N, C-alpha and C positions, 0 to 999 in steps of 0.2 A: 332096400335099394338094389336094383339089378347089379349083377357082377360083370355083365357085358353089355355094350351098346346094342340097342334093339331088342334086348331080352324083355319079356313082359313078366311082371310080378303082380299078382293080385293080393290085395289086403282087404280085411274086413274090419271096419270101424263103425260102431253105432254112432248116430249123430250126436247123442248126448256125451260121448267120449271125446269128441273133437275139442270141446272147451278145455280139456286137460292139456292140450298142446298150446293153448293161448295164454298170454300173461294175464294176471288179475286185472291190471290196468289196461284197458282196451282203447285208450285214447290214441288218436292218430293224426298224421299230417295228410293233407289232400292237395294234389296238384295235377295239372293236365300235362301230359307228355306224349311219349311214343313207345312203341314196342321196343324191347331191348335186344331183339334178334331180327335178322332180315325178314321182311322188308323194312323194318324200323318205321312202320306206318304211324302217322300222327293221329291224334284224337283219342288217346287212351287216358282215362281218368284213374290216377294212382291213389291208393289209400295205403299209407305206410305206418305201421305201429310205432309209437314213440318209444316203447320199451320192448325188448326182444331178447331171445336166447342167442347164444353164440354156438358155433360149431368148433370142434377140435381140429388141430392141424391134420390129424389122421383122417378125419371125415372129409376134409378138403382134398387131401391126396387121393382118397378112394374115389371121390367124385371126378377128379381130373383123370384118373386111370380109366374110368368107364367112358367119360365123354371125349377123352383124347385132346381136349382144349378147354380153355376157360369159357364158361357159358355167359359171357357178357360182352359189352362193347366199351370203348373208352368213355370216361365220364364226360358228359356234354355240358357246355355253358348253360347257365340258368336262363339266359336270354330274357324274354319278356314274361316268363312263367311266374306266377305268384304261388307261393307255398302258404297254404291256409292252415291255421290251427283248429 
């Protein structure tokens, strides 16, 4: 992770190594929503893993230090969206 906003950091990961970052159970939820950052455009199809890793408090604090703000928006009502298994 970069230490300053706007800093570029290159990484090298072979495609076969990417699976090491994913859980063994790759089942997911699917729903239609919008982008989470402005312009919050509609029409985004989300795929969210049912099982996932967590981050430490220190990792969250490091992220906030670099970004200078939370990188999200308030939770939205589910409205008419259907969450599919």
